[in-house]
N, CA, C and O atoms as CSV, one atom per row, in Angstrom:
chain,resi,resn,atom,element,x,y,z
A,1,MET,N,N,-27.025,-22.965,28.086
A,1,MET,CA,C,-27.182,-21.104,28.060
A,1,MET,C,C,-25.534,-20.886,28.298
A,1,MET,O,O,-24.857,-20.594,27.313
A,2,THR,N,N,-25.042,-20.996,29.302
A,2,THR,CA,C,-23.647,-20.764,29.504
A,2,THR,C,C,-22.509,-20.828,28.023
A,2,THR,O,O,-21.485,-20.157,27.895
A,3,ARG,N,N,-23.020,-21.753,27.112
A,3,ARG,CA,C,-22.198,-21.957,26.014
A,3,ARG,C,C,-22.700,-21.075,25.068
A,3,ARG,O,O,-21.799,-20.624,24.360
A,4,SER,N,N,-23.989,-20.597,24.754
A,4,SER,CA,C,-24.553,-19.125,24.187
A,4,SER,C,C,-23.938,-18.493,24.402
A,4,SER,O,O,-23.174,-18.106,23.518
A,5,ILE,N,N,-23.848,-17.927,25.802
A,5,ILE,CA,C,-23.492,-16.576,25.856
A,5,ILE,C,C,-21.689,-16.581,25.735
A,5,ILE,O,O,-21.115,-15.495,25.655
A,6,VAL,N,N,-20.918,-17.832,25.731
A,6,VAL,CA,C,-19.555,-17.585,25.625
A,6,VAL,C,C,-19.498,-17.764,24.063
A,6,VAL,O,O,-18.441,-17.299,23.636
A,7,MET,N,N,-20.211,-18.234,23.178
A,7,MET,CA,C,-20.083,-18.206,21.727
A,7,MET,C,C,-20.755,-16.849,21.596
A,7,MET,O,O,-20.095,-16.251,20.746
A,8,ALA,N,N,-21.461,-16.291,21.899
A,8,ALA,CA,C,-22.109,-14.755,21.413
A,8,ALA,C,C,-20.919,-13.665,21.974
A,8,ALA,O,O,-20.690,-12.617,21.369
A,9,ALA,N,N,-20.257,-14.031,23.114
A,9,ALA,CA,C,-18.913,-13.112,23.352
A,9,ALA,C,C,-17.560,-13.449,22.483
A,9,ALA,O,O,-16.723,-12.556,22.351
A,10,TRP,N,N,-17.376,-14.559,21.973
A,10,TRP,CA,C,-16.530,-15.038,20.866
A,10,TRP,C,C,-16.722,-14.278,19.455
A,10,TRP,O,O,-15.835,-13.897,18.692
A,11,ALA,N,N,-17.823,-14.186,19.347
A,11,ALA,CA,C,-18.494,-14.025,17.761
A,11,ALA,C,C,-18.276,-11.968,17.959
A,11,ALA,O,O,-17.885,-11.272,17.022
A,12,ALA,N,N,-18.647,-11.390,19.386
A,12,ALA,CA,C,-18.310,-10.017,19.311
A,12,ALA,C,C,-17.111,-9.878,19.134
A,12,ALA,O,O,-16.639,-9.131,18.277
A,13,ALA,N,N,-16.326,-10.712,20.071
A,13,ALA,CA,C,-14.734,-10.091,19.761
A,13,ALA,C,C,-14.041,-10.453,18.623
A,13,ALA,O,O,-13.054,-9.795,18.295
A,14,LEU,N,N,-14.480,-11.581,17.845
A,14,LEU,CA,C,-14.517,-11.314,16.621
A,14,LEU,C,C,-14.665,-10.505,15.919
A,14,LEU,O,O,-13.745,-9.860,15.416
A,15,LEU,N,N,-15.770,-10.347,15.723
A,15,LEU,CA,C,-16.258,-9.186,14.429
A,15,LEU,C,C,-15.867,-7.956,15.144
A,15,LEU,O,O,-16.189,-7.057,14.367
A,16,ALA,N,N,-15.207,-7.277,16.488
A,16,ALA,CA,C,-14.736,-6.168,16.894
A,16,ALA,C,C,-13.071,-6.338,16.408
A,16,ALA,O,O,-12.420,-5.301,16.279
A,17,GLY,N,N,-12.574,-7.340,16.209
A,17,GLY,CA,C,-11.402,-7.498,15.726
A,17,GLY,C,C,-11.429,-7.187,14.290
A,17,GLY,O,O,-10.629,-6.313,13.955
A,18,VAL,N,N,-12.150,-7.688,13.371
A,18,VAL,CA,C,-12.435,-7.599,12.110
A,18,VAL,C,C,-12.543,-6.064,11.772
A,18,VAL,O,O,-11.773,-5.516,10.984
A,19,ALA,N,N,-13.542,-5.428,12.420
A,19,ALA,CA,C,-13.660,-4.209,12.314
A,19,ALA,C,C,-12.356,-3.221,12.774
A,19,ALA,O,O,-12.225,-2.138,12.204
A,20,GLN,N,N,-11.701,-3.508,13.494
A,20,GLN,CA,C,-10.491,-2.850,13.665
A,20,GLN,C,C,-9.290,-2.864,12.651
A,20,GLN,O,O,-8.425,-1.988,12.650
A,21,ALA,N,N,-9.313,-4.044,11.698
A,21,ALA,CA,C,-8.415,-4.731,10.710
A,21,ALA,C,C,-9.085,-4.235,9.308
A,21,ALA,O,O,-8.927,-4.807,8.229
A,22,GLN,N,N,-9.854,-3.077,9.526
A,22,GLN,CA,C,-10.389,-2.394,8.230
A,22,GLN,C,C,-9.264,-1.705,7.386
A,22,GLN,O,O,-8.460,-0.874,7.808
A,23,THR,N,N,-9.366,-2.250,5.998
A,23,THR,CA,C,-8.315,-1.494,5.280
A,23,THR,C,C,-9.315,-0.581,4.015
A,23,THR,O,O,-10.192,-0.982,3.250
A,24,VAL,N,N,-8.848,0.472,4.182
A,24,VAL,CA,C,-9.629,1.367,2.825
A,24,VAL,C,C,-8.958,1.229,1.685
A,24,VAL,O,O,-7.729,1.152,1.711
A,25,ARG,N,N,-9.625,1.180,0.572
A,25,ARG,CA,C,-8.919,1.093,-0.621
A,25,ARG,C,C,-8.746,2.777,-1.139
A,25,ARG,O,O,-9.738,3.474,-0.923
A,26,LEU,N,N,-7.776,3.328,-1.678
A,26,LEU,CA,C,-7.488,4.480,-1.781
A,26,LEU,C,C,-7.246,4.608,-3.352
A,26,LEU,O,O,-6.376,3.993,-3.968
A,27,PRO,N,N,-8.240,5.587,-3.946
A,27,PRO,CA,C,-7.794,5.740,-5.576
A,27,PRO,C,C,-6.209,6.315,-5.536
A,27,PRO,O,O,-5.609,6.899,-4.634
A,28,GLU,N,N,-5.815,5.945,-6.773
A,28,GLU,CA,C,-4.329,6.554,-7.221
A,28,GLU,C,C,-4.120,8.122,-7.015
A,28,GLU,O,O,-3.114,8.667,-6.559
A,29,ALA,N,N,-5.086,8.616,-7.375
A,29,ALA,CA,C,-5.454,10.256,-7.286
A,29,ALA,C,C,-4.947,10.705,-5.665
A,29,ALA,O,O,-4.016,11.327,-5.154
A,30,GLU,N,N,-6.197,9.961,-5.220
A,30,GLU,CA,C,-6.013,10.433,-3.892
A,30,GLU,C,C,-4.857,10.047,-3.054
A,30,GLU,O,O,-4.483,10.944,-2.299
A,31,ALA,N,N,-4.218,8.968,-2.999
A,31,ALA,CA,C,-2.877,8.479,-2.585
A,31,ALA,C,C,-1.828,9.503,-2.676
A,31,ALA,O,O,-1.218,9.956,-1.708
A,32,LYS,N,N,-1.634,9.888,-4.091
A,32,LYS,CA,C,-0.617,10.724,-4.285
A,32,LYS,C,C,-0.803,11.915,-3.715
A,32,LYS,O,O,0.209,12.330,-3.149
A,33,LYS,N,N,-1.926,12.757,-3.649
A,33,LYS,CA,C,-2.179,14.051,-2.982
A,33,LYS,C,C,-1.791,13.534,-1.482
A,33,LYS,O,O,-1.450,14.502,-0.801
A,34,ALA,N,N,-1.737,12.303,-0.758
A,34,ALA,CA,C,-1.552,12.522,0.680
A,34,ALA,C,C,-0.362,12.046,0.823
A,34,ALA,O,O,-0.137,11.529,1.917
A,35,VAL,N,N,0.651,12.060,-0.100
A,35,VAL,CA,C,2.074,11.660,-0.197
A,35,VAL,C,C,2.717,13.014,0.729
A,35,VAL,O,O,2.636,14.159,0.284
A,36,THR,N,N,3.304,12.733,1.952
A,36,THR,CA,C,4.150,13.533,2.567
A,36,THR,C,C,5.734,13.724,2.462
A,36,THR,O,O,6.387,14.753,2.635
A,37,GLN,N,N,6.148,12.481,2.139
A,37,GLN,CA,C,7.585,12.246,1.715
A,37,GLN,C,C,7.740,11.216,0.537
A,37,GLN,O,O,7.174,10.127,0.438
A,38,LYS,N,N,8.560,11.752,-0.265
A,38,LYS,CA,C,8.548,11.225,-1.326
A,38,LYS,C,C,9.903,10.773,-1.876
A,38,LYS,O,O,10.700,11.707,-1.779
A,39,VAL,N,N,10.520,9.551,-2.482
A,39,VAL,CA,C,11.387,9.206,-2.861
A,39,VAL,C,C,11.355,8.777,-4.250
A,39,VAL,O,O,10.840,7.672,-4.420
A,40,ASP,N,N,11.794,9.401,-5.317
A,40,ASP,CA,C,11.872,9.102,-6.795
A,40,ASP,C,C,12.404,7.865,-7.227
A,40,ASP,O,O,13.605,7.855,-6.957
A,41,PRO,N,N,11.987,6.647,-7.869
A,41,PRO,CA,C,12.921,5.521,-8.227
A,41,PRO,C,C,14.154,5.812,-9.179
A,41,PRO,O,O,13.913,6.408,-10.229
A,42,GLU,N,N,14.847,5.613,-9.026
A,42,GLU,CA,C,16.242,5.456,-9.783
A,42,GLU,C,C,15.780,4.690,-11.021
A,42,GLU,O,O,14.861,3.872,-10.994
A,43,TYR,N,N,16.693,5.110,-12.430
A,43,TYR,CA,C,16.402,3.919,-13.494
A,43,TYR,C,C,17.596,3.217,-13.187
A,43,TYR,O,O,18.705,3.711,-12.987
A,44,PRO,N,N,17.232,1.877,-13.164
A,44,PRO,CA,C,18.381,1.036,-12.731
A,44,PRO,C,C,19.233,0.808,-14.173
A,44,PRO,O,O,18.765,0.728,-15.309
A,45,PRO,N,N,20.450,0.742,-13.799
A,45,PRO,CA,C,21.911,0.545,-15.020
A,45,PRO,C,C,21.248,-0.466,-15.679
A,45,PRO,O,O,20.514,-0.136,-16.610
A,46,MET,N,N,21.351,-1.602,-15.398
A,46,MET,CA,C,20.894,-2.730,-15.989
A,46,MET,C,C,19.893,-2.640,-17.311
A,46,MET,O,O,19.936,-3.007,-18.485
A,47,ALA,N,N,19.040,-1.997,-16.511
A,47,ALA,CA,C,17.677,-1.804,-17.516
A,47,ALA,C,C,18.210,-0.798,-18.497
A,47,ALA,O,O,18.180,-1.190,-19.664
A,48,ARG,N,N,18.664,0.342,-18.305
A,48,ARG,CA,C,19.112,1.507,-18.931
A,48,ARG,C,C,20.063,0.750,-20.092
A,48,ARG,O,O,19.780,1.109,-21.235
A,49,GLN,N,N,21.017,-0.121,-19.998
A,49,GLN,CA,C,21.798,-0.960,-20.380
A,49,GLN,C,C,21.163,-1.616,-21.696
A,49,GLN,O,O,21.531,-1.611,-22.870
A,50,LEU,N,N,20.152,-2.136,-21.089
A,50,LEU,CA,C,19.285,-3.355,-21.767
A,50,LEU,C,C,18.129,-2.552,-22.639
A,50,LEU,O,O,17.337,-3.177,-23.345
A,51,ARG,N,N,18.106,-1.263,-22.540
A,51,ARG,CA,C,17.203,-0.136,-23.073
A,51,ARG,C,C,15.730,-0.851,-22.811
A,51,ARG,O,O,15.033,-1.248,-23.745
A,52,LEU,N,N,15.328,-0.968,-21.346
A,52,LEU,CA,C,14.380,-1.504,-20.739
A,52,LEU,C,C,13.343,0.109,-20.437
A,52,LEU,O,O,13.658,1.157,-19.874
A,53,SER,N,N,12.207,-0.275,-21.021
A,53,SER,CA,C,11.226,1.047,-20.612
A,53,SER,C,C,9.806,0.544,-20.205
A,53,SER,O,O,9.522,-0.573,-20.636
A,54,GLY,N,N,9.047,1.057,-19.592
A,54,GLY,CA,C,7.724,0.170,-19.543
A,54,GLY,C,C,7.055,1.196,-18.243
A,54,GLY,O,O,7.499,2.074,-17.503
A,55,ARG,N,N,5.759,0.525,-18.459
A,55,ARG,CA,C,4.875,1.007,-16.993
A,55,ARG,C,C,4.800,-0.145,-16.108
A,55,ARG,O,O,4.656,-1.291,-16.536
A,56,VAL,N,N,4.937,0.275,-14.375
A,56,VAL,CA,C,5.200,-0.419,-13.955
A,56,VAL,C,C,3.895,-0.199,-12.982
A,56,VAL,O,O,3.566,0.983,-12.881
A,57,GLN,N,N,3.034,-1.220,-12.191
A,57,GLN,CA,C,2.107,-0.751,-11.063
A,57,GLN,C,C,2.598,-1.682,-10.139
A,57,GLN,O,O,3.153,-2.758,-10.364
A,58,LEU,N,N,2.250,-0.981,-8.757
A,58,LEU,CA,C,2.607,-1.430,-7.420
A,58,LEU,C,C,1.339,-1.096,-6.513
A,58,LEU,O,O,0.692,-0.050,-6.450
A,59,GLU,N,N,1.138,-2.617,-5.647
A,59,GLU,CA,C,-0.112,-2.515,-4.740
A,59,GLU,C,C,0.671,-2.112,-3.681
A,59,GLU,O,O,1.548,-2.873,-3.274
A,60,VAL,N,N,0.455,-0.803,-3.059
A,60,VAL,CA,C,1.105,-0.324,-1.909
A,60,VAL,C,C,0.153,-0.220,-0.378
A,60,VAL,O,O,-0.755,0.601,-0.254
A,61,TYR,N,N,0.554,-1.214,0.735
A,61,TYR,CA,C,-0.109,-1.171,1.956
A,61,TYR,C,C,0.258,-0.173,2.981
A,61,TYR,O,O,1.225,-0.357,3.720
A,62,ILE,N,N,-0.365,0.706,3.035
A,62,ILE,CA,C,0.058,1.733,4.072
A,62,ILE,C,C,-0.460,1.454,5.599
A,62,ILE,O,O,-1.488,0.784,5.692
A,63,ASP,N,N,0.172,1.916,6.825
A,63,ASP,CA,C,-0.285,1.535,8.171
A,63,ASP,C,C,-1.079,2.367,8.177
A,63,ASP,O,O,-1.623,2.907,7.214
A,64,GLU,N,N,-1.309,2.663,9.991
A,64,GLU,CA,C,-2.412,3.365,10.292
A,64,GLU,C,C,-1.317,4.773,10.569
A,64,GLU,O,O,-1.933,5.837,10.638
A,65,GLN,N,N,0.010,4.864,10.709
A,65,GLN,CA,C,0.728,5.884,10.911
A,65,GLN,C,C,1.092,6.708,9.550
A,65,GLN,O,O,1.637,7.810,9.496
A,66,GLY,N,N,0.562,5.729,8.240
A,66,GLY,CA,C,0.900,6.470,6.979
A,66,GLY,C,C,2.646,6.102,6.447
A,66,GLY,O,O,3.383,6.765,5.718
A,67,ALA,N,N,2.865,4.928,7.076
A,67,ALA,CA,C,4.429,4.449,6.497
A,67,ALA,C,C,3.916,3.171,5.779
A,67,ALA,O,O,2.899,2.564,6.115
A,68,VAL,N,N,4.680,2.856,4.823
A,68,VAL,CA,C,4.357,1.664,3.681
A,68,VAL,C,C,4.863,0.568,4.530
A,68,VAL,O,O,6.031,0.320,4.832
A,69,GLU,N,N,3.661,-0.110,4.897
A,69,GLU,CA,C,3.969,-1.376,5.083
A,69,GLU,C,C,4.251,-2.865,4.491
A,69,GLU,O,O,4.617,-3.905,5.039
A,70,LYS,N,N,3.947,-2.559,3.224
A,70,LYS,CA,C,4.655,-3.564,2.081
A,70,LYS,C,C,4.097,-3.248,0.998
A,70,LYS,O,O,3.046,-2.608,0.958
A,71,VAL,N,N,4.900,-3.767,-0.294
A,71,VAL,CA,C,4.721,-3.264,-1.617
A,71,VAL,C,C,4.533,-4.615,-2.240
A,71,VAL,O,O,5.129,-5.492,-1.614
A,72,GLU,N,N,3.855,-5.047,-3.328
A,72,GLU,CA,C,3.751,-5.846,-4.134
A,72,GLU,C,C,3.561,-5.358,-5.653
A,72,GLU,O,O,2.986,-4.346,-6.054
A,73,ALA,N,N,4.169,-6.305,-6.336
A,73,ALA,CA,C,4.080,-5.804,-8.135
A,73,ALA,C,C,3.103,-6.756,-8.362
A,73,ALA,O,O,3.016,-7.952,-8.084
A,74,ALA,N,N,2.024,-5.563,-9.217
A,74,ALA,CA,C,0.906,-5.983,-9.549
A,74,ALA,C,C,1.286,-6.136,-11.028
A,74,ALA,O,O,0.959,-7.157,-11.633
A,75,ASN,N,N,1.936,-5.194,-11.597
A,75,ASN,CA,C,2.199,-5.245,-13.121
A,75,ASN,C,C,3.665,-4.751,-13.597
A,75,ASN,O,O,3.934,-3.661,-13.093
A,76,GLY,N,N,4.601,-5.221,-14.367
A,76,GLY,CA,C,5.519,-4.478,-14.698
A,76,GLY,C,C,6.790,-5.718,-15.050
A,76,GLY,O,O,6.809,-6.916,-14.769
A,77,ASN,N,N,7.735,-4.905,-15.734
A,77,ASN,CA,C,9.570,-5.858,-15.877
A,77,ASN,C,C,9.499,-5.736,-14.350
A,77,ASN,O,O,9.040,-4.801,-13.695
A,78,PRO,N,N,10.169,-7.121,-13.832
A,78,PRO,CA,C,10.754,-7.022,-12.868
A,78,PRO,C,C,11.774,-6.389,-12.499
A,78,PRO,O,O,11.964,-6.267,-11.289
A,79,ILE,N,N,12.562,-5.904,-13.299
A,79,ILE,CA,C,13.926,-5.397,-12.916
A,79,ILE,C,C,13.172,-3.596,-12.650
A,79,ILE,O,O,13.608,-3.033,-11.646
A,80,LEU,N,N,12.459,-3.046,-13.230
A,80,LEU,CA,C,11.874,-2.048,-13.303
A,80,LEU,C,C,11.107,-1.628,-11.967
A,80,LEU,O,O,11.134,-0.607,-11.279
A,81,THR,N,N,10.316,-2.998,-11.871
A,81,THR,CA,C,9.334,-3.221,-10.582
A,81,THR,C,C,10.202,-2.756,-9.237
A,81,THR,O,O,9.897,-1.847,-8.465
A,82,ALA,N,N,11.533,-3.749,-9.158
A,82,ALA,CA,C,12.058,-3.471,-8.047
A,82,ALA,C,C,12.220,-2.178,-7.855
A,82,ALA,O,O,11.503,-1.694,-6.980
A,83,ALA,N,N,13.196,-1.224,-8.597
A,83,ALA,CA,C,13.256,-0.016,-8.571
A,83,ALA,C,C,11.821,0.873,-8.054
A,83,ALA,O,O,11.935,1.758,-7.206
A,84,ALA,N,N,11.083,0.682,-8.391
A,84,ALA,CA,C,9.919,1.675,-8.141
A,84,ALA,C,C,10.014,0.868,-6.891
A,84,ALA,O,O,10.681,1.465,-6.045
A,85,SER,N,N,9.523,-0.410,-6.451
A,85,SER,CA,C,8.988,-0.537,-4.953
A,85,SER,C,C,10.367,-0.051,-3.993
A,85,SER,O,O,10.207,0.602,-2.962
A,86,ASN,N,N,11.601,-0.428,-4.442
A,86,ASN,CA,C,12.533,0.265,-3.372
A,86,ASN,C,C,12.246,1.423,-2.971
A,86,ASN,O,O,12.072,1.557,-1.760
A,87,ALA,N,N,12.095,2.737,-3.955
A,87,ALA,CA,C,11.788,4.117,-3.884
A,87,ALA,C,C,10.386,3.900,-2.713
A,87,ALA,O,O,10.329,4.186,-1.517
A,88,VAL,N,N,9.526,3.387,-3.469
A,88,VAL,CA,C,8.239,3.658,-2.495
A,88,VAL,C,C,8.209,3.104,-1.156
A,88,VAL,O,O,7.427,3.626,-0.360
A,89,LYS,N,N,9.001,2.037,-0.736
A,89,LYS,CA,C,9.080,1.916,0.778
A,89,LYS,C,C,9.586,3.208,1.498
A,89,LYS,O,O,9.312,3.313,2.694
A,90,LYS,N,N,10.047,3.852,1.103
A,90,LYS,CA,C,10.734,5.018,1.670
A,90,LYS,C,C,9.658,6.218,2.096
A,90,LYS,O,O,9.803,7.032,3.009
A,91,TRP,N,N,8.754,6.118,1.352
A,91,TRP,CA,C,7.389,7.182,1.242
A,91,TRP,C,C,6.849,7.000,2.259
A,91,TRP,O,O,6.819,5.907,2.824
A,92,LYS,N,N,6.197,8.292,2.776
A,92,LYS,CA,C,5.132,8.268,3.913
A,92,LYS,C,C,3.968,8.995,3.237
A,92,LYS,O,O,4.003,9.477,2.105
A,93,PHE,N,N,2.736,9.013,4.245
A,93,PHE,CA,C,1.367,9.369,3.689
A,93,PHE,C,C,1.134,9.963,4.710
A,93,PHE,O,O,1.825,9.822,5.719
A,94,THR,N,N,-0.229,11.000,4.614
A,94,THR,CA,C,-0.666,11.383,5.700
A,94,THR,C,C,-1.502,10.419,6.228
A,94,THR,O,O,-2.032,9.803,5.303
A,95,PRO,N,N,-1.864,10.005,7.356
A,95,PRO,CA,C,-2.822,8.892,7.775
A,95,PRO,C,C,-4.092,8.796,7.593
A,95,PRO,O,O,-4.824,9.709,7.972
A,96,VAL,N,N,-4.634,7.586,6.931
A,96,VAL,CA,C,-6.147,7.615,6.546
A,96,VAL,C,C,-7.151,7.116,7.577
A,96,VAL,O,O,-7.082,6.111,8.285
A,97,GLN,N,N,-7.962,7.914,7.511
A,97,GLN,CA,C,-9.285,7.919,8.588
A,97,GLN,C,C,-10.133,7.219,8.035
A,97,GLN,O,O,-10.361,7.319,6.829
A,98,ALA,N,N,-10.877,6.213,8.981
A,98,ALA,CA,C,-11.831,5.506,8.473
A,98,ALA,C,C,-13.059,5.374,10.030
A,98,ALA,O,O,-12.834,4.839,11.116
A,99,GLY,N,N,-14.109,5.968,9.628
A,99,GLY,CA,C,-15.228,6.446,10.823
A,99,GLY,C,C,-14.340,7.304,11.581
A,99,GLY,O,O,-14.199,6.791,12.691
A,100,GLY,N,N,-13.678,8.380,11.482
A,100,GLY,CA,C,-12.865,9.140,12.448
A,100,GLY,C,C,-11.556,8.392,13.413
A,100,GLY,O,O,-11.013,9.012,14.328
A,101,LYS,N,N,-11.251,7.262,13.110
A,101,LYS,CA,C,-10.186,6.078,13.318
A,101,LYS,C,C,-9.075,6.292,12.086
A,101,LYS,O,O,-9.140,6.540,10.882
A,102,PRO,N,N,-7.991,6.049,13.092
A,102,PRO,CA,C,-6.814,5.802,12.160
A,102,PRO,C,C,-6.789,4.195,11.552
A,102,PRO,O,O,-6.756,3.198,12.273
A,103,ALA,N,N,-6.814,4.185,10.013
A,103,ALA,CA,C,-7.185,2.860,9.627
A,103,ALA,C,C,-5.813,2.543,8.443
A,103,ALA,O,O,-5.067,3.433,8.035
A,104,LYS,N,N,-5.741,1.397,8.131
A,104,LYS,CA,C,-4.845,0.734,7.225
A,104,LYS,C,C,-5.292,1.249,5.839
A,104,LYS,O,O,-6.454,1.652,5.780
A,105,ALA,N,N,-4.571,1.294,4.750
A,105,ALA,CA,C,-5.051,1.837,3.408
A,105,ALA,C,C,-4.179,0.777,2.305
A,105,ALA,O,O,-3.190,0.113,2.616
A,106,VAL,N,N,-4.782,0.820,1.060
A,106,VAL,CA,C,-4.168,0.033,0.108
A,106,VAL,C,C,-4.456,0.800,-0.883
A,106,VAL,O,O,-5.592,1.272,-0.821
A,107,THR,N,N,-3.641,1.189,-2.059
A,107,THR,CA,C,-3.391,2.038,-3.275
A,107,THR,C,C,-2.919,1.306,-4.349
A,107,THR,O,O,-2.151,0.375,-4.105
A,108,THR,N,N,-3.275,1.580,-5.648
A,108,THR,CA,C,-2.140,1.297,-6.685
A,108,THR,C,C,-1.598,2.184,-7.355
A,108,THR,O,O,-2.164,2.941,-8.143
A,109,LEU,N,N,-0.351,2.145,-7.059
A,109,LEU,CA,C,0.484,3.251,-7.978
A,109,LEU,C,C,1.383,2.961,-9.156
A,109,LEU,O,O,2.039,1.927,-9.284
A,110,THR,N,N,1.356,3.840,-9.896
A,110,THR,CA,C,1.672,3.500,-11.230
A,110,THR,C,C,2.909,4.300,-11.663
A,110,THR,O,O,2.817,5.524,-11.559
A,111,PHE,N,N,4.300,3.668,-12.236
A,111,PHE,CA,C,5.197,4.384,-12.644
A,111,PHE,C,C,6.052,4.204,-14.192
A,111,PHE,O,O,6.671,3.180,-14.480
A,112,ASP,N,N,5.960,5.190,-14.928
A,112,ASP,CA,C,6.387,5.073,-16.172
A,112,ASP,C,C,7.885,5.504,-16.086
A,112,ASP,O,O,8.261,6.493,-15.458
A,113,PHE,N,N,8.689,4.675,-16.771
A,113,PHE,CA,C,10.322,4.252,-17.097
A,113,PHE,C,C,10.401,4.662,-18.380
A,113,PHE,O,O,9.833,3.929,-19.189
A,114,LYS,N,N,11.051,5.816,-18.884
A,114,LYS,CA,C,11.377,6.017,-20.121
A,114,LYS,C,C,12.717,6.592,-20.169
A,114,LYS,O,O,13.271,7.384,-19.407
A,115,LEU,N,N,13.218,5.865,-21.518
A,115,LEU,CA,C,14.490,6.523,-21.655
A,115,LEU,C,C,14.673,7.622,-22.888
A,115,LEU,O,O,15.746,8.206,-23.040
């Protein structure tokens, strides 16, 4: 009996931790509206010299306070992706709410580099 009570308490604690760690997926348009501080990416000199252009997509992870927690390249040239990633790391967002509580969020942001 004691073992089943301990297992039930452990399961409840585990589920509570999962609920707190909920991450909300934000559509790109909604995420762009939630930006409160934005730094535009600089065109990398090497990319300009090599005449590189193209689209970059980043997966951006936002913490409960609206700060960028992590950026991962999803698609695009590595030189251009690095420039976009460095800029996005300085962005701030309006904190996301889920169920009336602050929540982490993830979104995809797209950048077009054109010469």
